Z-matrix of the N, CA and C atoms (Angstrom, degrees):
N
C 1 1.445
C 2 1.517 1 109.80
N 3 1.305 2 115.82 1 149.78
C 4 1.460 3 121.38 2 -179.63
C 5 1.521 4 109.51 3 -68.14
N 6 1.331 5 116.82 4 134.13
C 7 1.455 6 121.92 5 175.34
C 8 1.514 7 114.58 6 74.62
N 9 1.318 8 119.03 7 2.86
C 10 1.451 9 121.15 8 -179.48
C 11 1.516 10 109.02 9 -119.69
N 12 1.332 11 115.72 10 130.65
C 13 1.449 12 119.20 11 178.78
C 14 1.524 13 108.84 12 -90.56
N 15 1.302 14 115.42 13 141.29
C 16 1.452 15 120.48 14 176.81
C 17 1.522 16 107.65 15 -95.80
N 18 1.330 17 116.14 16 129.28
C 19 1.458 18 121.04 17 178.14
C 20 1.524 19 107.72 18 -103.86
N 21 1.318 20 114.58 19 133.91
C 22 1.460 21 118.35 20 -176.41
C 23 1.519 22 113.14 21 -106.85
N 24 1.350 23 118.73 22 -17.44
C 25 1.460 24 119.28 23 178.77
C 26 1.525 25 110.87 24 -151.09
N 27 1.306 26 115.86 25 169.04
C 28 1.463 27 121.59 26 -175.60
C 29 1.523 28 112.58 27 -65.01
N 30 1.340 29 117.59 28 -25.27
C 31 1.462 30 120.37 29 179.61
C 32 1.522 31 111.64 30 -64.17
N 33 1.308 32 117.45 31 -22.59
C 34 1.455 33 121.25 32 -178.54
C 35 1.522 34 112.96 33 -91.17
N 36 1.317 35 116.81 34 -2.70
C 37 1.467 36 120.24 35 179.14
C 38 1.529 37 109.37 36 -71.86
N 39 1.337 38 116.72 37 148.77
C 40 1.465 39 118.71 38 176.10
C 41 1.527 40 109.90 39 -66.07
N 42 1.303 41 115.88 40 161.93
C 43 1.454 42 121.25 41 177.27
C 44 1.529 43 108.93 42 -53.87
N 45 1.323 44 117.96 43 129.41
C 46 1.464 45 123.04 44 -174.65
C 47 1.524 46 111.85 45 -61.77
N 48 1.333 47 117.69 46 -42.43
C 49 1.467 48 120.04 47 -178.92
C 50 1.524 49 111.01 48 -65.28
N 51 1.312 50 116.35 49 -41.77
C 52 1.466 51 120.47 50 179.10
C 53 1.525 52 110.66 51 -65.65
N 54 1.346 53 115.31 52 -43.20
C 55 1.455 54 119.52 53 179.30
C 56 1.530 55 110.76 54 -63.59
N 57 1.320 56 117.01 55 -42.75
C 58 1.473 57 120.98 56 178.47
C 59 1.526 58 110.30 57 -62.88
N 60 1.321 59 117.09 58 -41.28
C 61 1.464 60 120.51 59 178.43
C 62 1.524 61 111.05 60 -62.39
N 63 1.323 62 116.63 61 -40.10
C 64 1.466 63 120.11 62 177.85
C 65 1.528 64 110.96 63 -62.70
N 66 1.322 65 116.47 64 -45.44
C 67 1.462 66 119.83 65 179.85
C 68 1.534 67 110.92 66 -66.31
N 69 1.329 68 117.89 67 -38.89
C 70 1.467 69 120.72 68 176.02
C 71 1.516 70 110.67 69 -60.83
N 72 1.326 71 115.80 70 -41.43
C 73 1.459 72 120.11 71 179.10
C 74 1.520 73 112.13 72 -61.57
N 75 1.322 74 116.28 73 -40.92
C 76 1.466 75 120.50 74 178.20
C 77 1.525 76 110.21 75 -65.81
N 78 1.331 77 116.75 76 -43.75
C 79 1.477 78 119.74 77 178.98
C 80 1.519 79 110.89 78 -63.49
N 81 1.334 80 117.79 79 -41.59
C 82 1.466 81 121.08 80 178.28
C 83 1.527 82 110.74 81 -62.79
N 84 1.327 83 116.70 82 -42.31
C 85 1.467 84 120.30 83 178.56
C 86 1.522 85 110.31 84 -63.11
N 87 1.330 86 116.48 85 -39.63
C 88 1.460 87 119.87 86 178.73
C 89 1.531 88 110.58 87 -64.81
N 90 1.317 89 117.10 88 -41.75
C 91 1.466 90 120.51 89 177.99
C 92 1.529 91 110.90 90 -60.69
N 93 1.330 92 116.60 91 -40.90
C 94 1.460 93 120.02 92 178.43
C 95 1.521 94 110.70 93 -66.41
N 96 1.328 95 116.38 94 -38.86
C 97 1.466 96 121.34 95 177.79
C 98 1.528 97 110.19 96 -59.71
N 99 1.318 98 116.72 97 -44.44
C 100 1.464 99 121.23 98 179.03
C 101 1.527 100 109.86 99 -63.58
N 102 1.328 101 117.26 100 -45.67
C 103 1.464 102 120.65 101 179.32
C 104 1.526 103 110.89 102 -59.77
N 105 1.320 104 116.51 103 -42.34
C 106 1.464 105 120.50 104 179.73
C 107 1.522 106 111.27 105 -63.83
N 108 1.336 107 117.33 106 -42.89
C 109 1.458 108 120.38 107 178.14
C 110 1.530 109 110.62 108 -60.87
N 111 1.311 110 116.44 109 -43.29
C 112 1.465 111 120.43 110 -178.77
C 113 1.527 112 111.56 111 -65.70
N 114 1.332 113 118.18 112 -49.73
C 115 1.472 114 118.00 113 -176.94
C 116 1.516 115 111.47 114 -65.85
N 117 1.330 116 116.96 115 -35.37
C 118 1.467 117 119.84 116 177.82
C 119 1.526 118 110.22 117 -64.68
N 120 1.327 119 117.30 118 -44.41
C 121 1.458 120 120.66 119 179.08
C 122 1.528 121 111.29 120 -66.72
N 123 1.325 122 117.41 121 -42.81
C 124 1.466 123 120.41 122 178.80
C 125 1.523 124 110.25 123 -59.09
N 126 1.315 125 117.24 124 -45.51
C 127 1.470 126 120.74 125 178.83
C 128 1.523 127 110.61 126 -61.37
N 129 1.334 128 117.36 127 -43.73
C 130 1.468 129 120.64 128 179.05
C 131 1.527 130 110.99 129 -62.37
N 132 1.330 131 117.13 130 -43.76
C 133 1.465 132 120.23 131 179.29
C 134 1.530 133 111.14 132 -62.83
N 135 1.310 134 117.19 133 -44.88
C 136 1.466 135 120.68 134 179.36
C 137 1.519 136 110.09 135 -62.58
N 138 1.332 137 116.64 136 -43.48
C 139 1.468 138 120.41 137 -177.88
C 140 1.523 139 112.67 138 -67.13
N 141 1.334 140 117.27 139 -33.20
C 142 1.467 141 119.14 140 -175.40
C 143 1.525 142 113.86 141 -97.79
N 144 1.330 143 118.00 142 -32.68
C 145 1.469 144 119.81 143 -177.05
C 146 1.520 145 113.46 144 -116.03
N 147 1.324 146 116.99 145 -9.69
C 148 1.460 147 120.44 146 -179.51
C 149 1.509 148 114.33 147 90.90
N 150 1.323 149 117.42 148 -9.32
C 151 1.461 150 119.56 149 179.26
C 152 1.524 151 110.81 150 -156.66
N 153 1.324 152 114.49 151 159.29
C 154 1.469 153 121.44 152 175.90
C 155 1.520 154 106.98 153 -125.35
N 156 1.324 155 115.97 154 109.44
C 157 1.458 156 121.35 155 -179.79
C 158 1.517 157 109.37 156 -104.27
N 159 1.329 158 116.52 157 149.92
C 160 1.464 159 120.36 158 -178.66
C 161 1.529 160 111.37 159 -58.01
N 162 1.322 161 117.38 160 -38.13
C 163 1.471 162 119.80 161 179.87
C 164 1.525 163 111.07 162 -62.35
N 165 1.329 164 117.19 163 -40.38
C 166 1.465 165 120.80 164 179.37
C 167 1.528 166 110.96 165 -68.16
N 168 1.319 167 116.01 166 -40.41
C 169 1.465 168 120.44 167 178.90
C 170 1.527 169 109.64 168 -63.11
N 171 1.330 170 116.77 169 -46.63
C 172 1.463 171 120.85 170 -179.97
C 173 1.526 172 110.63 171 -59.23
N 174 1.322 173 116.78 172 -45.23
C 175 1.463 174 120.54 173 -178.70
C 176 1.519 175 111.38 174 -63.64
N 177 1.323 176 117.03 175 -45.33
C 178 1.463 177 120.43 176 -175.73
C 179 1.532 178 112.91 177 -73.00
N 180 1.325 179 117.58 178 -29.41
C 181 1.463 180 120.36 179 178.18
C 182 1.530 181 111.86 180 -91.53
N 183 1.327 182 116.68 181 -10.60
C 184 1.460 183 119.88 182 179.53
C 185 1.515 184 112.98 183 70.04
N 186 1.331 185 115.60 184 37.74
C 187 1.459 186 120.60 185 179.48
C 188 1.529 187 109.24 186 -125.66
N 189 1.313 188 116.59 187 168.05
C 190 1.457 189 121.77 188 -179.84
C 191 1.532 190 110.98 189 -77.85
N 192 1.321 191 115.15 190 152.44
C 193 1.465 192 121.19 191 179.41
C 194 1.529 193 112.40 192 -53.69
N 195 1.350 194 119.90 193 -45.23
C 196 1.472 195 119.61 194 178.62
C 197 1.536 196 113.14 195 -60.21
N 198 1.322 197 116.71 196 -31.50
C 199 1.467 198 120.28 197 177.15
C 200 1.517 199 110.03 198 -64.68
N 201 1.330 200 116.47 199 -42.73
C 202 1.471 201 120.43 200 178.61
C 203 1.520 202 110.03 201 -63.76
N 204 1.324 203 117.52 202 -45.39
C 205 1.462 204 121.47 203 -179.13
C 206 1.527 205 110.13 204 -58.93
N 207 1.329 206 116.72 205 -44.34
C 208 1.474 207 121.49 206 179.85
C 209 1.540 208 110.52 207 -63.91
N 210 1.326 209 116.52 208 -42.97
C 211 1.465 210 119.90 209 -177.82
C 212 1.527 211 110.80 210 -70.50
N 213 1.316 212 117.92 211 -38.95
C 214 1.470 213 120.81 212 177.53
C 215 1.524 214 109.74 213 -62.26
N 216 1.334 215 117.01 214 -39.24
C 217 1.471 216 120.19 215 176.80
C 218 1.529 217 110.37 216 -60.10
N 219 1.332 218 116.69 217 -39.73
C 220 1.469 219 120.05 218 177.73
C 221 1.521 220 110.61 219 -66.70
N 222 1.345 221 116.86 220 -41.49
C 223 1.467 222 120.00 221 178.16
C 224 1.518 223 110.75 222 -62.26
N 225 1.329 224 116.67 223 -35.89
C 226 1.466 225 120.29 224 176.74
C 227 1.530 226 110.33 225 -66.06
N 228 1.318 227 116.87 226 -45.73
C 229 1.480 228 120.15 227 178.30
C 230 1.517 229 111.13 228 -59.60
N 231 1.344 230 116.50 229 -34.57
C 232 1.461 231 121.68 230 -179.06
C 233 1.525 232 112.90 231 -83.54
N 234 1.333 233 116.84 232 -0.17
C 235 1.461 234 120.54 233 177.43
C 236 1.522 235 114.42 234 76.62
N 237 1.340 236 117.29 235 22.88
C 238 1.464 237 120.80 236 -177.86
C 239 1.525 238 113.10 237 -101.70
N 240 1.329 239 117.08 238 -22.44
C 241 1.468 240 120.22 239 -175.47
C 242 1.522 241 109.88 240 -142.74
N 243 1.324 242 113.65 241 161.77
C 244 1.462 243 121.84 242 175.54
C 245 1.518 244 107.56 243 -136.56
N 246 1.313 245 115.98 244 144.95
C 247 1.461 246 119.59 245 174.01
C 248 1.516 247 108.27 246 -154.70
N 249 1.309 248 114.26 247 159.68
C 250 1.467 249 121.43 248 174.35
C 251 1.527 250 106.52 249 -128.87
N 252 1.328 251 116.56 250 155.02
C 253 1.468 252 118.31 251 179.66
C 254 1.534 253 111.28 252 -54.75
N 255 1.312 254 114.85 253 136.07
C 256 1.467 255 123.53 254 177.81
C 257 1.522 256 113.39 255 62.28
N 258 1.317 257 116.88 256 25.08
C 259 1.463 258 121.41 257 178.55
C 260 1.522 259 108.91 258 -128.74
N 261 1.303 260 114.72 259 168.55
C 262 1.458 261 120.36 260 177.11
C 263 1.524 262 110.67 261 -68.91
N 264 1.325 263 114.57 262 171.33
C 265 1.458 264 121.75 263 177.41
C 266 1.520 265 107.65 264 -101.10
N 267 1.307 266 116.38 265 139.14
C 268 1.455 267 122.28 266 -179.61
C 269 1.519 268 109.04 267 -124.36
N 270 1.313 269 116.48 268 152.19
C 271 1.456 270 121.15 269 176.17
C 272 1.515 271 109.57 270 -95.30
N 273 1.310 272 115.81 271 143.00
C 274 1.453 273 120.67 272 171.20
C 275 1.529 274 107.50 273 -74.45
N 276 1.317 275 116.78 274 174.58
C 277 1.469 276 119.47 275 175.68
C 278 1.528 277 110.39 276 -58.45
N 279 1.326 278 116.15 277 -40.39
C 280 1.468 279 120.54 278 178.59
C 281 1.527 280 110.80 279 -65.35
N 282 1.319 281 117.08 280 -40.88
C 283 1.455 282 121.26 281 177.60
C 284 1.515 283 112.08 282 -65.50
N 285 1.324 284 116.49 283 -40.20
C 286 1.474 285 121.37 284 178.67
C 287 1.530 286 109.73 285 -65.17
N 288 1.331 287 117.40 286 -40.37
C 289 1.473 288 120.98 287 178.69
C 290 1.529 289 110.71 288 -64.78
N 291 1.343 290 116.95 289 -42.46
C 292 1.463 291 120.42 290 177.71
C 293 1.527 292 110.10 291 -63.17
N 294 1.317 293 117.30 292 -42.68
C 295 1.469 294 120.99 293 179.13
C 296 1.529 295 110.61 294 -60.57
N 297 1.323 296 117.18 295 -41.31
C 298 1.471 297 120.85 296 179.89
C 299 1.529 298 110.80 297 -64.52
N 300 1.346 299 116.74 298 -41.78
C 301 1.469 300 119.71 299 177.63
C 302 1.527 301 110.94 300 -64.29
N 303 1.319 302 116.22 301 -40.84
C 304 1.473 303 120.46 302 179.86
C 305 1.519 304 110.68 303 -65.09
N 306 1.314 305 116.90 304 -43.30
C 307 1.464 306 120.77 305 179.96
C 308 1.525 307 110.53 306 -63.14
N 309 1.326 308 116.30 307 -42.96
C 310 1.468 309 120.53 308 179.21
C 311 1.537 310 110.20 309 -62.63
N 312 1.332 311 116.28 310 -44.51
C 313 1.470 312 120.78 311 179.32
C 314 1.528 313 110.05 312 -63.43
N 315 1.343 314 116.63 313 -42.57
C 316 1.467 315 121.04 314 178.81
C 317 1.525 316 110.58 315 -60.35
N 318 1.324 317 116.64 316 -47.80
C 319 1.462 318 120.60 317 -178.96
C 320 1.525 319 111.76 318 -63.71
N 321 1.322 320 116.86 319 -35.44
C 322 1.463 321 120.64 320 178.08
C 323 1.531 322 110.51 321 -66.50
N 324 1.333 323 117.10 322 -44.28
C 325 1.468 324 120.22 323 179.37
C 326 1.529 325 110.06 324 -64.78
N 327 1.323 326 117.49 325 -43.86
C 328 1.469 327 120.66 326 177.83
C 329 1.528 328 109.81 327 -60.24
N 330 1.333 329 116.36 328 -45.83
C 331 1.465 330 120.57 329 179.69
C 332 1.517 331 112.29 330 -59.77
N 333 1.312 332 116.61 331 -41.34
C 334 1.459 333 120.54 332 177.98
C 335 1.524 334 110.94 333 -63.52
N 336 1.322 335 116.15 334 -49.26
C 337 1.466 336 119.59 335 -178.89
C 338 1.521 337 111.34 336 -59.59
N 339 1.304 338 116.89 337 -40.76
C 340 1.466 339 120.23 338 177.88
C 341 1.535 340 110.62 339 -67.75
N 342 1.333 341 116.82 340 -36.03
C 343 1.470 342 120.90 341 179.73
C 344 1.522 343 112.03 342 -64.29
N 345 1.321 344 116.89 343 -28.42
C 346 1.470 345 119.31 344 179.62
C 347 1.523 346 112.01 345 -95.94
N 348 1.337 347 116.12 346 10.27
C 349 1.450 348 119.93 347 171.67
C 350 1.513 349 117.33 348 101.92
N 351 1.308 350 118.27 349 7.20
C 352 1.464 351 120.82 350 177.52
C 353 1.529 352 108.01 351 -78.44
N 354 1.342 353 116.97 352 136.07
C 355 1.463 354 119.24 353 179.96
C 356 1.535 355 109.90 354 -66.35
N 357 1.329 356 116.25 355 157.42
C 358 1.460 357 122.39 356 -172.42
C 359 1.529 358 113.02 357 -58.32
N 360 1.323 359 117.61 358 -44.24
C 361 1.464 360 120.69 359 -178.25
C 362 1.527 361 111.35 360 -63.70
N 363 1.314 362 116.34 361 -45.22
C 364 1.466 363 120.65 362 179.33
C 365 1.525 364 110.48 363 -67.15
N 366 1.326 365 117.08 364 -39.95
C 367 1.466 366 120.71 365 178.77
C 368 1.529 367 110.87 366 -60.10
N 369 1.322 368 117.57 367 -43.10
C 370 1.475 369 121.04 368 178.10
C 371 1.523 370 110.80 369 -62.02
N 372 1.319 371 116.26 370 -46.13
C 373 1.465 372 121.02 371 -178.07
C 374 1.530 373 110.84 372 -65.08
N 375 1.330 374 116.93 373 -47.02
C 376 1.462 375 120.42 374 -177.94
C 377 1.528 376 112.06 375 -67.95
N 378 1.321 377 116.41 376 -34.75
C 379 1.466 378 120.27 377 -179.36
C 380 1.524 379 111.23 378 -60.78
N 381 1.332 380 117.40 379 -31.05
C 382 1.469 381 120.55 380 -179.82
C 383 1.524 382 111.80 381 -58.16
N 384 1.301 383 118.60 382 -32.27
C 385 1.458 384 120.29 383 178.05
C 386 1.514 385 112.53 384 -90.38
N 387 1.326 386 115.43 385 -43.57
C 388 1.460 387 120.68 386 -175.16
C 389 1.522 388 111.80 387 -64.46
N 390 1.325 389 117.14 388 -40.99
C 391 1.463 390 121.33 389 -171.65
C 392 1.522 391 113.52 390 -57.74
N 393 1.310 392 117.65 391 -25.81
C 394 1.472 393 120.66 392 -177.17
C 395 1.517 394 112.80 393 -87.16
N 396 1.322 395 117.09 394 -12.92
C 397 1.455 396 120.04 395 -171.99
C 398 1.522 397 113.32 396 -122.59
N 399 1.309 398 116.84 397 14.43
C 400 1.455 399 120.38 398 -176.21
C 401 1.536 400 109.20 399 -102.88
N 402 1.312 401 115.42 400 139.18
C 403 1.466 402 120.40 401 -178.13
C 404 1.528 403 111.07 402 -80.28
N 405 1.307 404 115.67 403 164.73
C 406 1.467 405 121.01 404 176.54
C 407 1.527 406 110.80 405 -61.50
N 408 1.329 407 116.43 406 -36.89
C 409 1.472 408 119.91 407 179.20
C 410 1.527 409 110.72 408 -64.42
N 411 1.318 410 116.42 409 -41.90
C 412 1.461 411 119.94 410 178.94
C 413 1.524 412 110.61 411 -67.65
N 414 1.316 413 117.44 412 -40.08
C 415 1.474 414 120.34 413 176.72
C 416 1.526 415 110.90 414 -60.02
N 417 1.323 416 116.32 415 -41.00
C 418 1.471 417 120.12 416 178.10
C 419 1.531 418 110.20 417 -62.93
N 420 1.335 419 117.05 418 -39.58
C 421 1.472 420 120.57 419 177.31
C 422 1.522 421 110.40 420 -65.65
N 423 1.332 422 117.21 421 -40.62
C 424 1.470 423 120.76 422 176.29
C 425 1.531 424 109.84 423 -57.73
N 426 1.311 425 115.46 424 -44.64
C 427 1.467 426 120.31 425 -178.84
C 428 1.530 427 111.45 426 -63.04
N 429 1.329 428 117.03 427 -40.08
C 430 1.472 429 120.48 428 177.43
C 431 1.529 430 111.22 429 -62.50
N 432 1.322 431 116.95 430 -40.84
C 433 1.462 432 120.74 431 178.49
C 434 1.525 433 110.06 432 -63.63
N 435 1.320 434 116.77 433 -44.33
C 436 1.469 435 120.99 434 179.82
C 437 1.534 436 110.04 435 -61.40
N 438 1.326 437 115.46 436 -46.86
C 439 1.482 438 119.70 437 -179.87
C 440 1.521 439 111.86 438 -61.88
N 441 1.333 440 116.71 439 -40.02
C 442 1.472 441 120.80 440 -178.68
C 443 1.526 442 111.32 441 -66.90
N 444 1.309 443 117.57 442 -26.29
C 445 1.464 444 121.32 443 -177.40
C 446 1.530 445 113.45 444 -94.02
N 447 1.346 446 116.98 445 -6.08
C 448 1.467 447 119.69 446 178.94
C 449 1.517 448 109.87 447 -71.14
N 450 1.340 449 115.83 448 138.00
C 451 1.468 450 117.97 449 176.84
C 452 1.527 451 110.31 450 -66.87
N 453 1.315 452 115.28 451 146.10
C 454 1.461 453 120.90 452 -177.96
C 455 1.501 454 111.08 453 -85.12
């Protein structure tokens, strides 16, 4: 296959510790991506409806209720959210700050995509993936492009 190397024996495998570290890094990044999606959605739900319920989170993220319960428990362990049985979910100050940073980053990515001619619906959809994997340097470049295209 093009661009893919074929390995024929174990001697050609990458160093196991390095490979494991790479995979751990990807899993950690994915966990952070999930946490960011949850806190951003929780903040939006609280701001627009006054509460964030697990059923609403599950519906909006397209996941099962047990998945939300498990993830909220992780957010609680990480100090980002608080909840009580049969009550809404709330963000801690740290969770609210993370949600604000995520929302700002999301809006910047959407603004950039729209500035380069991507339609609004596609920009929103694409930003959901891009926003979690973009560096601060790239975000700054996005902002410069947006500013340069603003009418005077």
